[in-house]
C-alpha positions as CSV (number, residue, x, y, z in Angstrom):
1,M,-139.8,37.6,-170.5
2,D,-139.4,34.2,-171.7
3,F,-141.7,33.5,-174.8
4,A,-140.7,29.7,-175.1
5,L,-143.8,27.4,-175.0
6,T,-144.2,25.3,-172.2
7,A,-144.4,21.5,-172.5
8,E,-148.0,21.7,-172.4
9,Q,-148.3,24.3,-175.1
10,E,-145.6,22.5,-177.1
11,M,-147.7,19.3,-177.1
12,L,-150.9,21.7,-178.1
13,R,-149.1,23.1,-181.0
14,K,-148.1,19.4,-182.3
15,E,-151.7,18.0,-182.0
16,V,-153.3,21.0,-183.7
17,R,-150.7,20.9,-186.5
18,H,-151.2,17.3,-187.0
19,F,-154.9,17.4,-186.8
20,L,-155.2,20.3,-189.2
21,E,-152.8,18.5,-191.8
22,T,-154.8,15.5,-191.5
23,E,-158.4,16.9,-191.3
24,C,-158.2,20.2,-193.3
25,P,-155.6,20.0,-196.1
26,K,-155.7,22.3,-199.1
27,P,-158.4,20.3,-201.2
28,V,-160.5,20.2,-198.0
29,V,-160.2,24.1,-197.6
30,R,-161.2,24.5,-201.2
31,K,-164.3,22.6,-200.7
32,L,-165.2,24.5,-197.4
33,E,-164.9,27.8,-199.2
34,A,-167.2,26.8,-201.7
35,S,-169.9,25.2,-199.3
36,E,-173.1,27.0,-198.2
37,V,-171.8,26.9,-194.4
38,G,-168.2,28.0,-195.1
39,Y,-166.6,25.3,-192.5
40,S,-166.9,21.8,-191.5
41,E,-169.5,20.9,-188.9
42,E,-168.1,17.5,-188.3
43,M,-164.5,19.2,-187.7
44,W,-166.2,21.5,-185.3
45,R,-167.5,18.5,-183.4
46,K,-164.0,16.9,-183.4
47,M,-162.5,20.2,-182.2
48,A,-165.1,20.3,-179.0
49,Q,-164.2,16.7,-178.3
50,L,-160.5,17.6,-178.2
51,G,-161.3,20.5,-175.6
52,W,-160.2,23.0,-178.1
53,L,-163.4,25.2,-178.0
54,G,-163.2,25.3,-174.1
55,L,-159.6,26.0,-173.9
56,V,-160.0,29.1,-172.2
57,L,-162.9,28.2,-170.2
58,P,-163.0,27.4,-166.6
59,E,-163.8,23.7,-165.7
60,A,-167.1,24.8,-164.2
61,Y,-168.4,25.4,-167.9
62,G,-166.9,22.2,-169.4
63,G,-163.5,24.0,-170.3
64,L,-159.7,23.3,-169.7
65,G,-159.0,26.6,-167.6
66,G,-156.3,27.7,-170.3
67,S,-154.9,30.8,-170.8
68,L,-154.7,33.6,-173.6
69,L,-151.2,32.3,-174.3
70,D,-152.8,28.8,-174.9
71,L,-155.4,30.2,-177.4
72,A,-152.5,32.0,-179.1
73,V,-150.7,28.7,-179.9
74,L,-154.1,27.4,-181.3
75,L,-154.7,30.4,-183.5
76,E,-151.3,30.5,-184.8
77,E,-151.6,26.9,-186.3
78,M,-155.3,27.8,-187.4
79,G,-153.5,30.6,-189.5
80,R,-150.7,28.3,-190.8
81,A,-153.4,26.0,-192.1
82,T,-155.7,28.9,-193.4
83,A,-158.4,26.6,-192.0
84,P,-162.0,28.1,-192.5
85,S,-163.6,27.9,-188.9
86,P,-165.8,30.2,-186.7
87,I,-163.4,29.6,-184.0
88,F,-162.2,33.2,-184.0
89,S,-165.6,34.7,-184.1
90,T,-167.0,32.4,-181.3
91,I,-164.0,32.1,-178.8
92,V,-162.2,35.4,-179.3
93,M,-165.3,37.7,-180.0
94,G,-167.9,36.0,-178.4
95,V,-166.5,33.9,-175.3
96,L,-164.0,36.4,-174.0
97,P,-166.6,39.4,-173.3
98,I,-169.0,36.9,-171.6
99,L,-165.9,35.6,-169.4
100,E,-165.1,39.2,-168.6
101,A,-168.4,40.6,-168.0
102,G,-171.2,38.0,-167.9
103,T,-173.3,37.0,-165.1
104,D,-173.1,33.4,-163.6
105,E,-176.4,32.7,-165.3
106,Q,-175.1,33.9,-168.9
107,K,-172.0,32.1,-168.5
108,K,-173.7,28.8,-167.6
109,R,-176.3,29.3,-170.5
110,L,-173.8,30.0,-173.2
111,L,-170.4,28.9,-172.3
112,T,-171.2,25.3,-171.6
113,G,-172.8,24.8,-174.9
114,V,-169.7,26.6,-176.8
115,A,-167.3,24.0,-175.0
116,N,-169.5,20.9,-176.4
117,G,-169.6,22.6,-179.6
118,E,-173.3,23.3,-179.6
119,I,-173.4,27.0,-179.4
120,L,-171.7,29.5,-181.7
121,L,-171.2,33.2,-181.0
122,T,-170.2,36.4,-182.8
123,M,-170.0,40.0,-182.2
124,A,-171.8,42.8,-184.2
125,I,-170.1,46.3,-183.6
126,A,-169.0,47.7,-187.1
127,E,-171.5,50.0,-188.6
128,P,-171.5,51.9,-192.0
129,G,-169.0,54.9,-191.8
130,T,-167.7,54.2,-188.2
131,D,-164.5,53.6,-187.1
132,Y,-165.1,51.6,-183.9
133,Q,-165.5,54.6,-182.0
134,P,-168.4,54.7,-179.5
135,Q,-169.8,58.1,-180.5
136,H,-170.5,56.8,-184.0
137,I,-172.5,53.9,-183.0
138,S,-176.2,54.5,-184.4
139,T,-177.7,51.0,-183.6
140,H,-179.8,51.7,-180.7
141,A,-181.9,49.6,-178.1
142,T,-185.1,51.0,-176.7
143,H,-185.7,50.3,-173.1
144,H,-189.3,49.3,-172.0
145,K,-190.7,49.5,-168.6
146,D,-191.0,45.9,-168.2
147,G,-186.9,45.8,-168.5
148,S,-186.9,44.4,-171.9
149,F,-185.4,46.1,-175.1
150,T,-186.0,46.4,-178.7
151,V,-182.8,46.8,-180.6
152,S,-182.7,48.5,-184.4
153,G,-179.8,49.4,-186.5
154,I,-177.4,48.1,-189.3
155,K,-174.3,46.1,-188.5
156,L,-171.5,45.3,-191.1
157,F,-168.6,42.6,-191.4
158,V,-170.3,40.4,-188.8
159,H,-168.3,37.0,-189.2
160,N,-170.2,33.8,-189.2
161,A,-173.7,35.4,-188.7
162,H,-175.4,32.9,-190.2
163,T,-174.5,30.1,-188.0
164,A,-174.2,31.8,-184.8
165,G,-176.7,31.0,-182.1
166,Y,-176.3,34.3,-180.3
167,L,-175.1,37.8,-181.5
168,L,-173.4,40.2,-179.0
169,V,-174.9,43.4,-180.4
170,V,-173.2,46.9,-179.5
171,A,-175.9,49.4,-179.4
172,Q,-176.8,52.7,-177.8
173,T,-179.1,52.4,-174.7
174,R,-179.1,56.2,-174.1
175,A,-177.1,59.3,-175.4
176,Q,-173.6,58.4,-175.1
177,S,-170.4,60.4,-174.9
178,A,-167.1,60.0,-176.9
179,G,-165.9,57.9,-173.7
180,G,-168.5,55.3,-174.3
181,D,-171.2,56.0,-171.7
182,G,-174.4,54.9,-172.8
183,I,-173.2,51.8,-174.9
184,S,-174.4,48.5,-173.9
185,I,-174.0,45.0,-175.4
186,L,-177.2,42.8,-175.6
187,V,-176.8,39.0,-176.2
188,V,-179.3,38.7,-179.1
189,D,-180.8,35.2,-180.3
190,R,-179.9,35.0,-183.8
191,K,-183.5,33.5,-184.5
192,S,-185.3,36.3,-183.2
193,P,-187.9,38.1,-185.4
194,G,-186.6,41.0,-187.1
195,I,-183.3,40.0,-188.0
196,S,-182.1,39.6,-191.5
197,L,-178.7,38.9,-193.1
198,T,-177.1,39.8,-196.3
199,P,-173.9,38.0,-197.3
200,L,-170.7,40.1,-198.0
201,I,-168.4,38.9,-200.7
202,T,-164.6,38.7,-199.1
203,I,-161.2,38.4,-200.5
204,A,-160.8,35.6,-198.0
205,A,-163.8,33.8,-199.0
206,D,-164.9,33.7,-195.1
207,R,-168.4,34.2,-193.9
208,Q,-169.1,37.8,-193.2
209,Y,-172.5,39.5,-193.2
210,E,-174.5,42.8,-193.0
211,V,-177.1,42.2,-190.2
212,A,-180.4,44.3,-190.1
213,L,-182.1,44.6,-186.8
214,D,-185.6,45.8,-186.7
215,K,-187.1,46.0,-183.5
216,V,-185.4,42.8,-182.6
217,P,-186.7,41.5,-178.9
218,C,-184.2,41.3,-176.2
219,G,-184.9,40.3,-172.5
220,A,-183.8,42.3,-169.5
221,G,-181.4,39.6,-168.5
222,D,-179.3,39.7,-171.9
223,I,-177.3,43.0,-171.0
224,L,-173.7,41.8,-170.9
225,G,-171.5,44.0,-168.4
226,G,-174.5,46.2,-167.1
227,L,-176.6,48.8,-168.7
228,N,-174.7,51.6,-170.5
229,K,-171.4,50.2,-169.4
230,G,-170.6,47.8,-172.3
231,W,-167.8,50.1,-173.8
232,P,-165.1,49.0,-171.4
233,V,-165.8,45.5,-172.5
234,V,-165.9,46.3,-176.1
235,E,-162.4,47.9,-176.0
236,S,-160.9,44.9,-174.0
237,T,-162.3,42.8,-176.6
238,L,-161.0,44.4,-179.7
239,R,-157.6,44.7,-178.0
240,K,-157.3,41.1,-177.2
241,A,-158.9,40.1,-180.6
242,A,-156.2,42.3,-182.3
243,A,-153.3,40.9,-180.3
244,L,-154.6,37.2,-181.1
245,Q,-155.3,37.9,-184.8
246,C,-151.7,39.4,-185.0
247,V,-150.5,35.7,-183.9
248,E,-152.7,34.2,-186.6
249,M,-151.1,36.3,-189.1
250,V,-147.8,35.0,-187.8
251,G,-149.0,31.5,-188.7
252,V,-150.2,32.6,-192.2
253,A,-146.7,34.2,-192.9
254,Q,-144.9,31.2,-191.3
255,K,-146.4,28.8,-193.7
256,A,-145.8,31.4,-197.1
257,L,-142.2,31.2,-195.9
258,E,-142.2,27.5,-195.5
259,L,-143.7,27.2,-199.0
260,T,-141.1,29.4,-200.3
261,A,-138.0,27.9,-198.8
262,S,-139.3,24.3,-200.1
263,Y,-139.8,25.7,-203.6
264,A,-136.4,27.7,-203.7
265,A,-134.6,24.5,-202.8
266,T,-136.5,22.3,-205.6
267,R,-136.8,24.8,-208.4
268,I,-133.9,24.5,-210.8
269,Q,-132.7,27.3,-213.0
270,F,-129.4,27.8,-214.8
271,A,-128.5,24.2,-213.6
272,R,-128.8,24.9,-209.8
273,P,-131.8,25.4,-207.3
274,I,-132.7,29.1,-207.2
275,G,-132.4,29.0,-203.4
276,S,-128.6,29.2,-204.0
277,F,-128.7,32.5,-205.8
278,Q,-127.7,35.4,-203.3
279,A,-130.6,37.8,-204.3
280,V,-133.2,35.0,-203.4
281,Q,-131.3,34.4,-200.2
282,H,-131.3,38.0,-199.2
283,R,-135.1,38.1,-199.9
284,M,-135.9,35.0,-197.8
285,A,-133.5,36.4,-195.2
286,D,-135.9,39.5,-194.9
287,M,-138.9,37.5,-195.0
288,L,-137.6,35.4,-192.0
289,T,-136.9,38.6,-190.2
290,D,-140.5,39.8,-190.6
291,V,-141.9,36.5,-189.4
292,E,-139.7,36.4,-186.4
293,S,-140.4,39.9,-185.2
294,A,-144.0,39.6,-185.9
295,R,-144.0,36.6,-183.7
296,W,-142.0,38.5,-180.8
297,L,-144.5,41.5,-181.0
298,S,-147.5,39.4,-181.2
299,Y,-146.8,37.0,-178.4
300,Q,-145.4,40.0,-176.2
301,A,-148.9,41.7,-176.6
302,V,-150.8,38.5,-175.7
303,W,-148.5,37.7,-172.6
304,R,-149.3,41.2,-171.3
305,L,-152.9,40.9,-171.8
306,D,-152.8,37.6,-170.3
307,R,-151.3,39.0,-167.1
308,G,-153.6,42.1,-166.9
309,L,-150.9,44.4,-167.7
310,P,-151.4,47.6,-169.6
311,A,-150.9,46.8,-173.4
312,V,-152.4,49.5,-175.5
313,R,-148.9,50.5,-177.0
314,E,-148.0,46.7,-177.3
315,V,-151.1,45.8,-179.1
316,S,-150.9,48.6,-181.5
317,I,-147.4,48.1,-182.5
318,A,-147.8,44.4,-182.9
319,K,-151.0,45.0,-185.3
320,A,-149.3,47.8,-187.0
321,W,-145.8,45.9,-187.7
322,T,-147.6,42.4,-188.1
323,S,-150.1,43.8,-190.7
324,D,-147.3,45.3,-193.0
325,A,-144.9,42.3,-192.1
326,C,-147.1,39.6,-193.2
327,Q,-147.7,41.6,-196.6
328,R,-144.0,41.8,-197.3
329,V,-143.6,38.1,-196.7
330,V,-146.3,36.9,-199.1
331,S,-145.3,39.7,-201.3
332,G,-141.8,38.0,-201.2
333,A,-143.3,34.7,-201.6
334,H,-144.9,35.7,-205.0
335,H,-141.7,37.0,-206.3
336,I,-139.7,34.0,-205.6
337,H,-142.3,31.6,-206.9
338,G,-142.9,33.6,-209.9
339,G,-145.9,32.6,-212.3
340,I,-146.7,29.5,-210.2
341,G,-147.2,31.4,-207.0
342,F,-150.3,33.1,-208.8
343,D,-151.9,29.7,-209.8
344,L,-154.9,29.1,-208.0
345,D,-154.1,25.3,-208.0
346,Y,-151.2,26.3,-205.9
347,D,-151.4,26.8,-202.2
348,L,-149.8,30.3,-201.8
349,H,-152.9,32.4,-202.9
350,Y,-154.9,31.2,-199.5
351,H,-152.0,32.9,-197.4
352,F,-152.1,36.0,-199.8
353,R,-156.0,36.3,-199.6
354,W,-155.9,35.6,-195.7
355,S,-153.1,38.1,-194.9
356,K,-155.1,40.8,-197.0
357,A,-158.1,40.4,-195.1
358,M,-156.5,40.5,-191.7
359,E,-154.6,43.6,-192.7
360,L,-157.6,45.5,-192.6
361,N,-159.5,43.9,-189.8
362,L,-159.6,45.3,-186.4
363,G,-157.8,48.3,-187.3
364,S,-155.4,48.9,-190.4
365,A,-151.7,49.6,-189.7
366,P,-152.1,53.3,-190.3
367,I,-154.8,53.0,-187.5
368,H,-152.8,51.3,-185.0
369,K,-149.5,53.3,-185.8
370,T,-151.5,56.6,-184.5
371,L,-152.6,54.9,-181.5
372,G,-149.3,53.5,-180.7
373,E,-147.9,56.9,-181.1
374,S,-150.3,58.4,-178.9
375,A,-149.7,55.8,-176.2
376,I,-145.9,56.2,-176.6
377,I,-146.1,60.1,-176.1
378,E,-148.4,59.5,-173.0
379,D,-145.9,57.1,-171.4
380,L,-142.9,59.8,-172.1
381,L,-145.2,62.6,-170.7
382,T,-145.9,60.5,-167.3
383,A,-142.5,59.0,-167.1
């Protein structure tokens, strides 16, 4: 496998990096984190004009027809810049399941609006006390004789629910089994009556919400992937999301390493740069090893998903390793920086907060280690 970027992907990487360094330096990030919306609507429109919001969309819906690997290049740069944006919730958690399971009408209605920056999406799946297992989903949708539904339940950690035009709500539509039979995905207009949002305070200062649904109306044509057949789509989306978030974590860790290398080269102690001391060099070598190994594992997982190959094991290995590796890199950065690394006027804290939030999102390292072990054992038994 050759994970070198193509010429087009290298151009995309340079374009995204230049754009974010120009449009979203850390003083802008600080303002966006403190703003009511949490991201720049002007920057979002510029991303749409550059074609990034339609990167993985077919040309028929205003997209560029790109791949998951193209999207990974974009997300790594977003992580490197710690740029507040609804791009992950809209593209990864919203667009990818619609591309996989949406009807032609749903794709035309929703994806064209995403590509031009007019529609934002997000998925509502997590609930109080659940672990992303279908048998624990209690949100339910009542099916009426005219084919419509009313949806009731509580969803947690719904990213950017306040700005999303539509929520992809995962709910029971009949008594389901552990295998996911009876789970459906409903495309719910966020402005529908019966929806209330409660903001959740997070370490990353991103916008996550508790979404309460009380008999929210939903049309018969708003089922994504077929009635009672939504769980395979949810599993596929979570797998892609975990792999792509690993790539985003690689960007977070990469920039933390760059900040540390620059600081170690210029911080003078005992009449010499601290980067000349062997202990500091060893620590930075460990950090580089973690970044490069996380990058390889993450892109391998995305590469397999992009080609439709089995990737349960690869995704879990990547998420388990990258979650821990990113923590080690940021911890090493703090150790080498010393006191200034904890100053909120210094940039390193953004990478610490993002790495901590991503470590827990979409399954922690212990959860994915268990999943990876199960996949490895199954492979060995069937070999």
